[in-house]
C-alpha positions in Angstrom: 64.8 73.4 211.4 63.9 70.4 213.6 63.1 68.2 210.6 66.6 68.9 209.2 67.9 66.5 211.8 65.8 63.7 210.4 66.8 64.5 206.8 70.5 64.5 207.7 70.1 61.2 209.6 68.9 59.6 206.3 71.1 61.5 203.8 71.5 58.4 201.5 67.8 57.9 201.1 67.1 61.6 200.8 69.6 62.1 198.0 68.4 58.9 196.3 64.8 60.1 196.4 65.8 63.5 195.1 67.8 62.0 192.2 65.2 59.5 191.2 62.5 62.3 191.4 64.6 64.4 189.1 65.1 61.6 186.6 61.4 60.7 186.7 60.7 64.4 186.0 62.4 64.2 182.7 59.8 61.6 181.4 57.5 64.3 179.8 60.5 65.7 177.8 61.1 62.3 176.3 57.4 61.8 175.7 57.3 65.0 173.7 60.2 63.7 171.6 58.6 60.3 171.0 55.3 61.9 170.1 57.1 64.2 167.6 58.8 61.2 166.0 55.5 59.3 165.8 53.6 62.3 164.3 56.5 62.8 161.8 56.2 59.3 160.6 52.4 59.2 160.5 51.6 62.7 159.1 54.6 63.5 157.0 55.1 60.0 155.5 58.7 59.8 156.7 58.8 56.1 156.8 62.6 56.0 157.0 62.2 57.2 160.6 60.0 54.3 161.6 62.9 52.3 163.0 64.1 55.2 165.0 60.5 55.8 166.2 60.1 52.2 167.3 63.4 52.3 169.1 62.6 55.6 170.8 59.2 54.3 171.9 60.6 51.1 173.4 63.4 53.0 175.1 60.9 55.5 176.4 58.7 52.7 177.8 61.6 51.0 179.5 62.9 54.3 181.0 59.5 55.3 182.2 58.8 51.9 183.9 62.3 51.8 185.4 62.2 55.4 186.8 58.7 55.1 188.1 59.3 51.9 190.0 62.7 53.0 191.4 61.3 56.4 192.4 58.3 54.7 194.1 60.6 52.3 196.0 63.0 55.1 197.1 60.1 57.3 198.3 58.5 54.6 200.3 61.8 53.6 201.9 62.6 57.2 202.7 59.2 57.8 204.2 59.4 54.6 206.2 62.8 55.6 207.7 61.5 59.1 208.5 58.4 57.7 210.2 60.4 55.2 212.2 63.0 57.8 213.4 60.3 60.3 214.3 58.3 57.7 216.1 61.3 56.5 218.1 62.2 60.0 219.1 58.7 60.8 220.1 58.3 57.7 222.1 61.6 58.1 223.9 60.9 61.8 224.7 57.5 60.8 226.2 59.0 58.0 228.2 61.9 60.1 229.5 59.5 62.7 231.0 58.6 62.6 234.6 54.9 62.0 235.4 54.5 65.5 236.9 55.9 67.1 233.8 53.7 65.0 231.6 50.6 65.9 233.6 51.3 69.7 233.6 50.2 70.1 230.1 46.7 69.5 228.9 46.1 67.1 226.1 45.0 69.7 223.6 48.0 72.1 224.1 50.4 72.4 221.2 
């Protein structure tokens, strides 16, 4: 429940990361379609589908590269924001403790 605070603090990045991950997850479905087109042209001699096959292959390549790079950027930005927020809160909670409260607990205690 405590991590929900950090997720809600960065809603825009969380939703962006979630959406790009979903769109990047569709890549294997498109790959199956492209492989089906290529095999149909190669094995069944349907050369009239060669243009469609080439178009689908190029579109698949562009989509895959775009989704992979956007997903990577969104994930790294979101992780950076979470790490920064968590580090700031941890630092401020340690600095706001009194010395006696800080020394009560041993280092290894959870």
